[in-house]
DSSP file (Angstrom, degrees, kcal/mol; ACC not computed):
  #  RESIDUE AA STRUCTURE BP1 BP2  ACC     N-H-->O    O-->H-N    N-H-->O    O-->H-N    TCO  KAPPA ALPHA  PHI   PSI    X-CA   Y-CA   Z-CA
    1    1 A M     >        0   0    0      0, 0.0     4,-2.0     0, 0.0     5,-0.2   0.000 360.0 360.0 360.0 -44.7   96.8   93.2   45.4
    2    2 A K  H  >  +     0   0    0      1,-0.2     4,-2.6     2,-0.2     5,-0.2   0.898 360.0  52.0 -62.6 -41.0   97.9   90.9   48.3
    3    3 A A  H  > S+     0   0    0      1,-0.2     4,-2.7     2,-0.2    -1,-0.2   0.896 109.0  50.4 -62.8 -40.4   95.5   88.2   47.3
    4    4 A F  H  > S+     0   0    0      2,-0.2     4,-2.4     1,-0.2    -1,-0.2   0.907 111.3  47.6 -65.3 -42.3   96.8   88.2   43.7
    5    5 A I  H  X S+     0   0    0     -4,-2.0     4,-2.4     2,-0.2    -2,-0.2   0.918 113.2  48.6 -65.7 -43.2  100.4   87.9   44.9
    6    6 A F  H  X S+     0   0    0     -4,-2.6     4,-2.7     2,-0.2    -2,-0.2   0.939 111.4  49.8 -60.5 -47.4   99.5   85.1   47.3
    7    7 A F  H  X S+     0   0    0     -4,-2.7     4,-2.3     1,-0.2    -2,-0.2   0.915 111.2  49.1 -59.2 -44.9   97.6   83.2   44.6
    8    8 A T  H  X S+     0   0    0     -4,-2.4     4,-2.0     1,-0.2    -1,-0.2   0.914 112.0  48.4 -61.6 -44.2  100.6   83.6   42.2
    9    9 A L  H  X S+     0   0    0     -4,-2.4     4,-1.6     1,-0.2    -2,-0.2   0.899 110.4  51.6 -63.6 -41.2  103.0   82.3   44.8
   10   10 A L  H  < S+     0   0    0     -4,-2.7     4,-0.5     1,-0.2    -1,-0.2   0.900 108.8  50.6 -64.0 -40.8  100.7   79.4   45.6
   11   11 A V  H >< S+     0   0    0     -4,-2.3     3,-0.8     1,-0.2     4,-0.3   0.896 110.1  50.1 -63.9 -39.4  100.5   78.4   41.9
   12   12 A L  H 3< S+     0   0    0     -4,-2.0     3,-0.2     1,-0.2     4,-0.2   0.813 115.7  42.7 -67.3 -29.9  104.3   78.5   41.7
   13   13 A L  T 3X S+     0   0    0     -4,-1.6     4,-3.0     1,-0.2    -1,-0.2   0.346  82.2 105.2 -98.3   5.1  104.7   76.3   44.8
   14   14 A T  H <> S+     0   0    0     -3,-0.8     4,-3.1    -4,-0.5     5,-0.2   0.902  80.6  47.9 -56.3 -47.3  102.0   73.8   43.9
   15   15 A D  H  > S+     0   0    0     -4,-0.3     4,-2.1    -3,-0.2    -1,-0.2   0.926 114.4  46.4 -60.9 -45.0  104.3   71.0   42.9
   16   16 A D  H  > S+     0   0    0     -4,-0.2     4,-2.6     1,-0.2    -1,-0.2   0.904 114.0  49.2 -62.8 -40.8  106.4   71.5   46.0
   17   17 A Y  H  X S+     0   0    0     -4,-3.0     4,-3.4     2,-0.2    -2,-0.2   0.931 109.6  50.6 -65.1 -45.4  103.3   71.6   48.2
   18   18 A D  H  X S+     0   0    0     -4,-3.1     4,-2.3    -5,-0.2    -1,-0.2   0.902 112.5  47.1 -60.6 -41.1  101.8   68.4   46.6
   19   19 A T  H  X S+     0   0    0     -4,-2.1     4,-2.2    -5,-0.2    -1,-0.2   0.943 114.8  46.1 -64.4 -47.9  105.1   66.6   47.2
   20   20 A W  H  X S+     0   0    0     -4,-2.6     4,-2.6     1,-0.2    -2,-0.2   0.927 112.3  51.2 -59.9 -46.2  105.2   67.8   50.8
   21   21 A H  H  X S+     0   0    0     -4,-3.4     4,-2.5     1,-0.2    -1,-0.2   0.918 110.3  48.1 -60.8 -45.9  101.5   67.0   51.4
   22   22 A Q  H  X S+     0   0    0     -4,-2.3     4,-2.2     1,-0.2    -1,-0.2   0.912 113.2  48.1 -61.7 -43.3  101.9   63.4   50.1
   23   23 A Q  H  X S+     0   0    0     -4,-2.2     4,-2.3     2,-0.2    -1,-0.2   0.886 111.1  51.5 -64.1 -38.9  105.0   62.9   52.3
   24   24 A R  H  X S+     0   0    0     -4,-2.6     4,-2.6     2,-0.2    -2,-0.2   0.923 109.4  49.0 -64.9 -44.4  103.2   64.3   55.3
   25   25 A I  H  X S+     0   0    0     -4,-2.5     4,-1.9     1,-0.2    -2,-0.2   0.925 112.4  48.5 -60.8 -45.0  100.2   62.0   54.8
   26   26 A E  H  X S+     0   0    0     -4,-2.2     4,-0.9     1,-0.2    -1,-0.2   0.894 111.4  50.8 -62.3 -40.1  102.6   59.0   54.5
   27   27 A S  H >< S+     0   0    0     -4,-2.3     3,-0.6     1,-0.2    -2,-0.2   0.919 109.9  49.0 -63.7 -44.8  104.5   60.1   57.6
   28   28 A L  H 3< S+     0   0    0     -4,-2.6     7,-1.5     1,-0.2     8,-0.4   0.850 115.3  44.4 -64.3 -34.3  101.2   60.4   59.7
   29   29 A K  H 3< S+     0   0    0     -4,-1.9    -1,-0.2    -5,-0.2    -2,-0.2   0.561  90.5 110.4 -87.8  -9.0  100.0   57.0   58.6
   30   30 A S  S X< S-     0   0    0     -4,-0.9     3,-2.2    -3,-0.6     6,-0.3  -0.122  88.4 -99.4 -64.6 164.8  103.4   55.2   59.1
   31   31 A E  T 3  S+     0   0    0      1,-0.3    -1,-0.1     4,-0.1    -4,-0.0   0.824 127.5  37.0 -55.1 -34.6  103.8   52.7   61.9
   32   32 A E  T 3  S+     0   0    0     -5,-0.1    -1,-0.3     5,-0.0    -2,-0.1   0.210  96.7 119.6-102.3  14.1  105.5   55.4   64.1
   33   33 A G  S X  S-     0   0    0     -3,-2.2     3,-1.4    -7,-0.1    -5,-0.2  -0.261  79.0-105.4 -79.2 166.7  103.2   58.2   62.8
   34   34 A W  G >  S+     0   0    0      1,-0.3     3,-1.4     2,-0.2    -5,-0.1   0.773 115.3  64.9 -63.7 -27.8  101.0   60.4   65.0
   35   35 A L  G 3  S+     0   0    0     -7,-1.5    -1,-0.3     1,-0.3    -6,-0.1   0.689 101.7  50.6 -71.9 -15.2   97.8   58.6   63.7
   36   36 A N  G <  S+     0   0    0     -3,-1.4     2,-0.4    -8,-0.4    -1,-0.3   0.305  79.4 125.2 -99.8   7.4   99.0   55.4   65.3
   37   37 A L    <   -     0   0    0     -3,-1.4     3,-0.1     1,-0.2    -3,-0.0  -0.552  35.9-176.9 -71.8 120.6   99.6   57.0   68.7
   38   38 A A        -     0   0    0     -2,-0.4     2,-0.3     1,-0.3    -1,-0.2   0.681  65.4 -14.1 -90.8 -21.1   97.7   55.2   71.4
   39   39 A G        -     0   0    0      2,-0.0     2,-0.5    21,-0.0    -1,-0.3  -0.951  48.3-141.6-175.5 155.7   98.7   57.4   74.2
   40   40 A L        -     0   0    0     -2,-0.3     2,-0.4    -3,-0.1    -3,-0.0  -0.978  30.2-179.7-130.0 115.4  101.0   60.2   75.4
   41   41 A F        -     0   0    0     -2,-0.5     2,-0.5    17,-0.0    17,-0.1  -0.935  22.7-137.5-125.7 139.5  102.2   59.9   79.0
   42   42 A W        -     0   0    0     -2,-0.4     2,-0.3     0, 0.0    -2,-0.0  -0.804  21.4-136.5 -93.5 132.1  104.4   62.0   81.1
   43   43 A L        -     0   0    0     -2,-0.5     2,-0.3    29,-0.0     4,-0.1  -0.676  12.2-144.1 -85.3 140.9  106.9   60.1   83.4
   44   44 A K        -     0   0    0     -2,-0.3    29,-0.5     1,-0.1     2,-0.1  -0.708  37.9 -85.7 -95.5 157.0  107.4   61.3   86.9
   45   45 A E  S    S+     0   0    0     -2,-0.3     2,-0.3    27,-0.1    29,-0.2  -0.402 101.9  18.2 -59.9 134.1  110.8   61.1   88.5
   46   46 A G  E    S-A   73   0A   0     27,-2.9    27,-2.5    -2,-0.1     2,-0.2  -0.719 114.9  -1.9 102.0-154.7  111.3   57.6   90.0
   47   47 A E  E     -A   72   0A   0     -2,-0.3     2,-0.4    25,-0.2    25,-0.2  -0.537  51.5-176.1 -82.8 137.6  109.3   54.5   89.1
   48   48 A N  E     -A   71   0A   0     23,-1.9    23,-2.6    -2,-0.2     2,-0.1  -0.916  12.3-156.0-132.2 103.3  106.4   54.4   86.6
   49   49 A S  E     -A   70   0A   0     -2,-0.4     9,-2.4    21,-0.2     2,-0.3  -0.483  15.9-169.2 -76.1 151.8  104.6   51.1   86.3
   50   50 A F  E     +Ab  69  58A   0     19,-2.1    18,-3.3     7,-0.2    19,-1.4  -1.000  27.4  93.7-148.1 149.6  102.8   50.5   83.0
   51   51 A G  E    S- b   0  59A   0      7,-1.6     9,-2.9    -2,-0.3    15,-0.3  -0.941  80.5 -65.6 160.0-168.7  100.3   48.1   81.5
   52   52 A S  S    S+     0   0    0     13,-2.5    14,-0.2    -2,-0.3     2,-0.2   0.633  94.1 103.6 -86.7 -13.2   96.6   47.8   81.0
   53   53 A D  S >  S-     0   0    0     13,-2.0     3,-1.9    12,-0.3    -2,-0.1  -0.478  74.8-130.4 -72.2 138.7   95.7   47.4   84.7
   54   54 A Q  T 3  S+     0   0    0      1,-0.3    -1,-0.1    -2,-0.2     5,-0.1   0.666 102.2  69.8 -62.6 -17.9   94.2   50.6   86.2
   55   55 A S  T 3  S+     0   0    0      3,-0.1    -1,-0.3    -5,-0.0    -6,-0.1   0.604  79.7 100.3 -78.9  -9.6   96.6   50.4   89.2
   56   56 A N  S <  S-     0   0    0     -3,-1.9    -6,-0.2    10,-0.2     3,-0.1  -0.365  79.4-127.6 -73.7 153.9   99.6   51.3   87.0
   57   57 A T  S    S+     0   0    0     -8,-0.3     2,-0.5     1,-0.2    -7,-0.2   0.900 106.7  35.7 -62.5 -41.4  101.0   54.7   86.8
   58   58 A I  E    S-b   50   0A   0     -9,-2.4    -7,-1.6   -17,-0.1     2,-0.6  -0.971  82.2-154.7-117.4 118.3  100.7   54.6   83.1
   59   59 A V  E     -b   51   0A   0     -2,-0.5    -7,-0.2    -9,-0.2     3,-0.1  -0.849  11.8-165.6-101.6 117.4   97.6   52.8   81.8
   60   60 A F        -     0   0    0     -9,-2.9    -4,-0.1    -2,-0.6   -21,-0.0  -0.384  38.9 -66.3 -90.7 171.4   97.9   51.3   78.3
   61   61 A P    >   -     0   0    0      0, 0.0     3,-2.2     0, 0.0    -1,-0.2  -0.183  55.2-103.2 -56.2 154.2   95.1   50.0   76.0
   62   62 A Y  T 3  S+     0   0    0      1,-0.3   -10,-0.1    -3,-0.1    -2,-0.0   0.667 115.6  68.1 -57.5 -21.5   93.3   46.9   77.2
   63   63 A K  T 3  S+     0   0    0      2,-0.0    -1,-0.3   -11,-0.0     3,-0.1   0.649  83.7  90.2 -75.7 -13.7   95.1   44.6   74.8
   64   64 A A  S <  S-     0   0    0     -3,-2.2   -12,-0.1     1,-0.1   -13,-0.0  -0.410  95.5 -87.9 -76.2 156.7   98.4   45.1   76.6
   65   65 A P        -     0   0    0      0, 0.0   -13,-2.5     0, 0.0   -12,-0.3  -0.263  41.7-108.5 -59.0 155.9   99.4   42.8   79.5
   66   66 A K  S    S+     0   0    0      1,-0.3   -13,-2.0   -15,-0.3     2,-0.4   0.901 108.3  13.2 -57.0 -43.3   98.1   43.9   82.9
   67   67 A T        +     0   0    0    -16,-0.2   -16,-0.3   -15,-0.1    -1,-0.3  -0.969  63.7 174.8-134.7 121.5  101.6   44.9   84.0
   68   68 A M        -     0   0    0    -18,-3.3    15,-2.8    -2,-0.4     2,-0.3   0.780  56.9 -81.5 -92.7 -31.7  104.4   45.2   81.4
   69   69 A G  E     -AC  50  82A   0    -19,-1.4   -19,-2.1    13,-0.3     2,-0.4  -0.993  47.7 -66.0 161.1-161.3  107.1   46.5   83.6
   70   70 A I  E     -AC  49  81A   0     11,-2.7    11,-2.4    -2,-0.3     2,-0.5  -0.993  24.6-157.7-131.6 130.9  108.5   49.6   85.2
   71   71 A L  E     -AC  48  80A   0    -23,-2.6   -23,-1.9    -2,-0.4     2,-0.6  -0.941  15.5-160.1-102.5 124.6  110.1   52.7   83.6
   72   72 A T  E     -AC  47  79A   0      7,-3.0     7,-2.6    -2,-0.5     2,-0.6  -0.930   2.3-158.9-112.6 118.4  112.4   54.5   86.1
   73   73 A L  E     +AC  46  78A   0    -27,-2.5   -27,-2.9    -2,-0.6     2,-0.4  -0.854  21.8 162.6 -96.7 118.4  113.3   58.2   85.4
   74   74 A E  E >   - C   0  77A   0      3,-2.8     3,-1.9    -2,-0.6    -2,-0.1  -0.957  67.4 -21.8-140.3 119.0  116.4   59.3   87.1
   75   75 A N  T 3  S-     0   0    0     -2,-0.4     3,-0.1     1,-0.3    -1,-0.1   0.860 126.2 -49.1  53.4  42.5  118.4   62.4   86.2
   76   76 A G  T 3  S+     0   0    0      1,-0.3     2,-0.3    26,-0.1    -1,-0.3   0.486 118.3 107.5  80.1   2.4  117.1   62.6   82.7
   77   77 A K  E <   -C   74   0A   0     -3,-1.9    -3,-2.8    25,-0.1     2,-0.5  -0.874  57.0-147.5-112.2 147.9  117.8   58.8   82.0
   78   78 A V  E     -CD  73 101A   0     23,-2.3    22,-2.6    -2,-0.3    23,-1.3  -0.965  10.6-169.2-121.4 124.3  115.1   56.1   81.7
   79   79 A R  E     -C   72   0A   0     -7,-2.6    -7,-3.0    -2,-0.5     2,-0.4  -0.816  10.0-149.7-106.3 148.6  115.8   52.5   82.8
   80   80 A F  E     -C   71   0A   0     18,-0.4     2,-0.4    -2,-0.3    -9,-0.2  -0.971  12.9-174.9-124.7 134.8  113.3   49.7   82.0
   81   81 A K  E     -C   70   0A   0    -11,-2.4   -11,-2.7    -2,-0.4     2,-0.1  -0.987  22.7-138.5-126.4 120.3  112.6   46.5   84.0
   82   82 A S  E     -C   69   0A   0     -2,-0.4   -13,-0.3   -13,-0.2     2,-0.2  -0.456  18.2-113.4 -78.1 146.6  110.3   44.0   82.4
   83   83 A Q    >   -     0   0    0    -15,-2.8     3,-2.1    -2,-0.1    -1,-0.1  -0.560  48.9 -90.8 -70.3 140.9  107.5   42.2   84.2
   84   84 A N  T 3  S+     0   0    0      1,-0.3    -1,-0.1    -2,-0.2     3,-0.1  -0.305 113.3  19.6 -54.6 134.4  108.3   38.4   84.4
   85   85 A G  T 3  S+     0   0    0      1,-0.2     2,-0.7    -3,-0.1    -1,-0.3   0.362  92.1 119.6  86.0  -4.7  106.7   36.6   81.4
   86   86 A V    <   -     0   0    0     -3,-2.1     2,-0.7   -18,-0.1    -1,-0.2  -0.851  58.2-142.4 -97.2 118.4  106.3   39.7   79.3
   87   87 A N        -     0   0    0     -2,-0.7     2,-0.5    -3,-0.1    25,-0.2  -0.701  21.6-176.0 -84.9 114.2  108.3   39.4   76.0
   88   88 A I        -     0   0    0     -2,-0.7     2,-0.4    23,-0.1    23,-0.2  -0.930   9.4-156.9-112.1 132.4  109.9   42.7   75.0
   89   89 A Q  E     -F  110   0B   0     21,-3.0    21,-2.3    -2,-0.5     2,-0.7  -0.869  13.3-136.6-106.7 143.8  111.8   43.1   71.8
   90   90 A W  E     -F  109   0B   0     -2,-0.4     3,-0.5    19,-0.2    19,-0.2  -0.886  16.1-168.2 -99.5 115.6  114.4   45.9   71.3
   91   91 A I  S    S+     0   0    0     17,-2.6    -1,-0.2    -2,-0.7    18,-0.1   0.908  82.3  22.0 -75.1 -43.4  113.9   47.4   67.9
   92   92 A N  S    S+     0   0    0     16,-0.5    -1,-0.2     2,-0.0    17,-0.1  -0.128 111.4  76.0-120.1  37.6  117.1   49.5   67.6
   93   93 A S        -     0   0    0     -3,-0.5    -3,-0.2    15,-0.1    14,-0.0  -0.975  66.1-144.8-146.3 131.3  119.4   47.8   70.0
   94   94 A P  S    S+     0   0    0      0, 0.0     2,-0.3     0, 0.0    -1,-0.1   0.736  85.6  10.7 -69.4 -21.4  121.2   44.5   69.5
   95   95 A S  S    S-     0   0    0      0, 0.0     0, 0.0     0, 0.0     0, 0.0  -0.884 104.8 -60.2-145.7 175.7  120.9   43.5   73.2
   96   96 A T        -     0   0    0     -2,-0.3     2,-0.1     1,-0.1    -7,-0.0  -0.473  59.6-140.9 -63.3 118.1  119.1   44.6   76.4
   97   97 A P        -     0   0    0      0, 0.0   -17,-0.2     0, 0.0     3,-0.1  -0.397  13.4-130.3 -80.2 157.6  120.2   48.2   77.0
   98   98 A D  S    S+     0   0    0      1,-0.2   -18,-0.4    -2,-0.1     2,-0.3   0.882  98.0  22.7 -67.5 -38.0  121.0   49.6   80.5
   99   99 A Y        -     0   0    0    -20,-0.2   -20,-0.3     1,-0.1    -1,-0.2  -0.972  58.4-155.2-131.0 143.4  118.8   52.6   79.6
  100  100 A V  S    S+     0   0    0    -22,-2.6     7,-2.8    -2,-0.3     2,-0.3   0.559  96.2  27.9 -90.4 -11.1  116.0   53.0   77.1
  101  101 A F  E    S+DE  78 106A   0    -23,-1.3   -23,-2.3     5,-0.2    -1,-0.3  -0.919  74.4 146.3-147.7 123.8  116.7   56.8   77.0
  102  102 A E  E >   - E   0 105A   0      3,-1.9     3,-2.1    -2,-0.3   -25,-0.1  -0.923  68.9  -8.1-158.7 130.6  120.1   58.3   77.7
  103  103 A N  T 3  S-     0   0    0     -2,-0.3     3,-0.1     1,-0.3   -26,-0.1   0.848 128.5 -51.2  52.4  41.4  121.9   61.4   76.3
  104  104 A G  T 3  S+     0   0    0      1,-0.2     2,-0.5     0, 0.0    -1,-0.3   0.398 110.4 122.2  82.1  -3.8  119.2   62.0   73.7
  105  105 A K  E <   -E  102   0A   0     -3,-2.1    -3,-1.9     2,-0.0     2,-0.4  -0.828  45.3-160.4 -98.3 126.3  119.3   58.4   72.4
  106  106 A T  E     -E  101   0A   0     -2,-0.5     2,-0.5    -5,-0.2    -5,-0.2  -0.871   6.9-156.2-108.2 136.0  116.0   56.5   72.5
  107  107 A I        -     0   0    0     -7,-2.8     2,-0.4    -2,-0.4    11,-0.3  -0.948  19.1-135.7-106.7 127.6  115.6   52.7   72.3
  108  108 A T        -     0   0    0     -2,-0.5   -17,-2.6     9,-0.1   -16,-0.5  -0.715  15.5-158.5 -86.9 129.3  112.2   51.5   71.0
  109  109 A M  E     -FG  90 116B   0      7,-2.5     7,-3.2    -2,-0.4     2,-0.4  -0.843   9.0-166.9-103.4 142.9  110.6   48.6   73.0
  110  110 A Q  E     -FG  89 115B   0    -21,-2.3   -21,-3.0    -2,-0.4     2,-0.4  -0.996  17.6-178.5-136.9 136.5  108.0   46.5   71.3
  111  111 A H  E >  S- G   0 114B   0      3,-2.9     3,-2.6    -2,-0.4     2,-0.2  -0.962  73.5 -51.5-127.9 111.8  105.5   43.9   72.7
  112  112 A R  T 3  S-     0   0    0     -2,-0.4   -23,-0.0     1,-0.3   -48,-0.0  -0.437 124.0 -21.2  54.3-118.3  103.4   42.4   69.9
  113  113 A K  T 3  S+     0   0    0     -2,-0.2     2,-0.6    -3,-0.1    -1,-0.3   0.384 117.8  99.9 -99.7   4.6  102.1   45.4   68.0
  114  114 A L  E <   -G  111   0B   0     -3,-2.6    -3,-2.9     2,-0.0     2,-0.4  -0.816  54.3-167.4 -96.0 120.0  102.5   47.8   70.8
  115  115 A S  E     -G  110   0B   0     -2,-0.6     2,-0.5    -5,-0.2    -5,-0.2  -0.862   6.3-158.1-106.5 141.6  105.7   50.0   70.6
  116  116 A V  E     +G  109   0B   0     -7,-3.2    -7,-2.5    -2,-0.4     2,-0.4  -0.979  16.2 173.0-120.6 121.4  106.9   52.1   73.5
  117  117 A V        -     0   0    0     -2,-0.5     2,-0.5    -9,-0.2    -9,-0.1  -0.991  21.4-143.8-130.3 135.5  109.2   55.1   72.7
  118  118 A Y        -     0   0    0     -2,-0.4     2,-0.4   -11,-0.3   -40,-0.0  -0.870  17.8-176.0-101.0 129.9  110.5   57.7   75.2
  119  119 A Y        -     0   0    0     -2,-0.5     2,-0.5   -18,-0.1   -18,-0.0  -0.976  16.6-141.7-122.5 138.5  110.9   61.3   73.9
  120  120 A Q        -     0   0    0     -2,-0.4     2,-0.3   -16,-0.1    -2,-0.0  -0.855  16.5-155.2-101.2 134.3  112.3   64.1   76.0
  121  121 A T        -     0   0    0     -2,-0.5     2,-0.4     2,-0.0    -2,-0.0  -0.691  14.2-122.9-102.5 159.0  110.7   67.5   75.6
  122  122 A R              0   0    0     -2,-0.3     0, 0.0     1,-0.1     0, 0.0  -0.842 360.0 360.0 -99.5 138.3  112.3   70.9   76.3
  123  123 A H              0   0    0     -2,-0.4    -1,-0.1     0, 0.0    -2,-0.0   0.456 360.0 360.0 -96.5 360.0  110.6   73.1   78.8
């Protein structure tokens, strides 16, 4: 009896499921989707250097500059200082922001095809 009810419900929801599934696939494949994630790194309080060099706190893929800059986490806010000569574009900010993460607002940084986005998790 349970299998029959489930099957009937699934048939009724097939169109909604197909729509959801297609949207989910598109989301995963999008430029900011999970399938394009090159790394997931936790910031420690204080300075976190990042780039492709192994000496950095956060090591990016080899195509990134050896040192891109420093992300500083202080009191839940993240400040960014670029390495000299590294061109960073701000995707959702008209000018260089004081913080790349503050009060739940994230600024996306981009260098060539590499995007850096900070997300805060809840513990």
